C-alpha positions in Angstrom: 230.6 133.9 174.7 233.7 135.7 175.9 235.9 137.9 173.7 239.3 139.2 174.5 240.9 141.8 172.2 244.5 142.6 172.7 245.9 145.5 170.8 249.6 146.2 170.7 250.0 149.5 168.8 252.9 149.4 166.3 253.6 145.7 166.9 253.3 142.8 164.6 253.3 139.1 165.3 257.0 138.7 164.6 257.8 141.0 167.5 255.3 139.3 169.8 257.0 135.9 169.0 260.5 137.4 169.5 260.1 139.0 172.9 259.8 137.1 176.2 256.0 137.4 176.9 255.1 134.0 178.3 251.5 134.9 179.3 250.6 136.4 175.9 252.5 133.6 174.0 250.5 131.0 176.0 247.2 132.7 175.1 248.2 132.8 171.4 249.0 129.0 171.4 245.7 128.0 173.1 243.2 130.4 171.6 241.9 131.3 168.1 244.0 134.0 166.5 242.7 135.9 163.5 245.0 138.1 161.4 243.9 141.6 160.8 243.7 142.9 157.3 245.6 146.2 157.3 244.0 149.4 156.2 246.6 152.1 156.0 244.1 154.9 155.4 242.0 154.5 158.5 243.1 155.0 162.1 242.9 151.5 163.5 241.9 152.4 167.1 239.2 154.8 165.9 237.8 152.3 163.5 237.8 149.5 166.1 235.9 151.6 168.7 233.4 153.3 166.3 233.0 150.6 163.6 233.2 153.4 161.0 236.1 153.9 158.5 238.2 157.1 158.4 236.1 158.4 155.5 233.2 158.7 158.0 235.1 159.7 161.2 237.7 161.9 159.6 240.5 160.0 161.4 243.4 159.5 158.9 247.1 159.1 159.2 248.9 162.3 158.3 252.4 163.0 157.1 254.5 166.2 156.4 253.8 167.6 152.9 257.6 168.0 152.4 257.1 171.0 150.2 258.8 173.6 152.4 255.6 174.5 154.3 254.4 173.3 157.7 251.4 171.6 156.1 250.5 168.0 156.7 248.9 165.8 154.1 246.8 162.6 154.5 248.8 159.6 153.5 
């Protein structure tokens, strides 16, 4: 069995379909494509490589607290 995983950070299928990427678009037409269920709390690349969610690895998205301090909060 062969497995090819293509990760385009910050890109969704609409963008892939919009831009001129004949090789990638050819693969998508010929091969099985499975949609990924989004998990906004976990860092996708960390979870993909480790198999563990952000609650285990500590990898979460962060955003400014917006309370006048330089703090960041987990989204």
